[in-house]
N, C-alpha and C positions, 0 to 999 in steps of 0.2 A: 504494500500500500504506500502510495506517495504521501509526502508530508501534508500537502494541501487537502488531500482526501480525508485524512484523519482529522485535520483541523476543522473541516466543514461539518463533520459528523459529531464533533464535540458537543456535549449536552450542557446547556446553560440553565440555571435555576435562579430566578430573581425573587427578592423578598416580598414583593407586592402581589405575586401571583402564585397560584398552586400548580400551574402547568409548567412543564419543562419544554425547552426549545433547543433546536440545534443552531450552531453558529450560522449555518447556511440559511435556515429559515429567517433568522434575524437580519442577515445581510439582504436577502430578497425583500423583506419588509421595508428596510431603510431605503433601498433603491426605489421601490414603488412609491414610497412616501415623498421622496425628493422629486420624482417625476410629477407627482401631483402638484407640488409647489411650483414647478416650472409652468405647468398648465395654468395654475391660478394666476401667476404673474402675467401670463399672456392675456388672460381674460381681462385683468385690470388694465393692462397697457392698451388694449383695444377700447375699453370703456373711456379711458382718459385720452384717447387719440394719440398715443405714444408709440404706435406700431412701427413708425419709421426707425425707432431705436432698437428694435428687436430683430435678430437675424432669423428667428424661427417662424416668423409670420409670412 
């Protein structure tokens, strides 16, 4: 098994939740969350007519 495979399968337990998660699940959640933020910024830029400053529109 390669290092990154064992790393991604590592179990994480947080104090505020009874569930356990893998580092891979957490990484996927963080990426999805950041994509959401980019989308929200795009919506706000369009509402404020700032789309000329965004490369993704």
